[in-house]
C-alpha positions in Angstrom: -11.4 -13.2 -69.6 -7.9 -12.8 -68.3 -8.5 -9.2 -67.7 -11.6 -10.0 -65.7 -9.7 -12.5 -63.6 -6.9 -9.9 -62.9 -9.6 -7.4 -61.9 -11.2 -9.8 -59.6 -7.8 -10.8 -58.0 -6.9 -7.1 -57.6 -10.3 -6.5 -56.0 -9.8 -9.4 -53.6 -6.3 -8.3 -52.8 -7.5 -4.7 -52.0 -10.3 -6.2 -49.9 -7.9 -8.4 -47.9 -5.4 -5.5 -47.5 -8.2 -3.3 -46.2 -9.3 -6.0 -43.7 -5.7 -6.5 -42.6 -5.2 -2.8 -42.1 -8.4 -2.6 -40.2 -7.4 -5.6 -38.0 -4.0 -4.0 -37.4 -5.7 -0.7 -36.4 -8.0 -2.6 -34.0 -5.1 -4.4 -32.5 -3.2 -1.2 -32.0 -6.2 0.4 -30.3 -6.6 -2.7 -28.0 -2.9 -2.5 -27.0 -3.2 1.2 -26.3 -6.3 0.7 -24.2 -4.6 -2.1 -22.3 -1.5 0.0 -21.7 -3.7 2.9 -20.4 -5.6 0.5 -18.1 -2.2 -0.8 -16.7 -1.0 2.8 -16.2 -4.2 3.7 -14.4 -4.0 0.6 -12.2 -0.4 1.4 -11.4 -1.4 4.9 -10.3 -4.1 3.5 -8.1 -1.7 1.1 -6.5 0.9 3.8 -6.0 -1.8 6.0 -4.4 -2.9 3.1 -2.2 0.7 2.4 -1.2 1.3 6.0 -0.2 -1.9 6.0 1.9 -0.8 2.8 3.6 2.7 4.2 4.2 1.1 7.3 5.8 -1.0 5.0 8.1 2.0 3.0 9.0 3.9 6.1 9.9 1.0 7.4 12.0 0.8 4.1 13.8 4.5 4.0 14.4 4.4 7.5 16.0 1.5 6.5 18.1 3.3 3.3 19.2 6.4 5.3 20.1 4.3 7.7 22.3 2.7 4.7 24.1 6.1 3.1 24.6 7.4 6.3 26.0 4.3 6.6 28.3 4.8 3.0 29.5 8.4 3.6 30.3 7.5 6.8 32.2 4.8 4.9 34.1 7.2 2.1 35.0 9.8 4.6 36.3 7.1 6.3 38.4 5.9 2.9 39.7 9.5 2.0 40.7 9.9 5.4 42.4 6.6 4.9 44.3 7.7 1.3 45.4 11.0 2.7 46.6 9.2 5.4 48.5 6.7 2.9 50.0 9.7 0.7 51.1 11.3 3.7 52.9 8.0 4.5 54.6 7.7 0.9 55.8 11.3 1.1 57.2 10.5 4.2 59.1 7.1 3.0 60.4 7.4 1.7 64.0 6.5 -1.9 64.5 3.8 -2.2 67.1 4.3 -4.6 70.1 8.0 -4.9 69.2 9.2 -4.4 72.7 6.8 -6.9 74.4 
């Protein structure tokens, strides 16, 4: 009878150990899958960040070109105003002598 009890206990212990090992293996797989998912998401975010940085760089270059163009147009406008003012000074005023 005692031998039968020990056999049953050993069987239950082996069964529990097998279940514990299986649960540990499943937990390890879960953590590995979760780590891979985080790594994949990190790569996606990094790629997205690089794309955004490229867009920002392109927009900054475009903005610099527009600022340069605005500055050049302001300078040209100022030159044309000065030229118009000189022409007005040289233009004879009609009926000035009357």
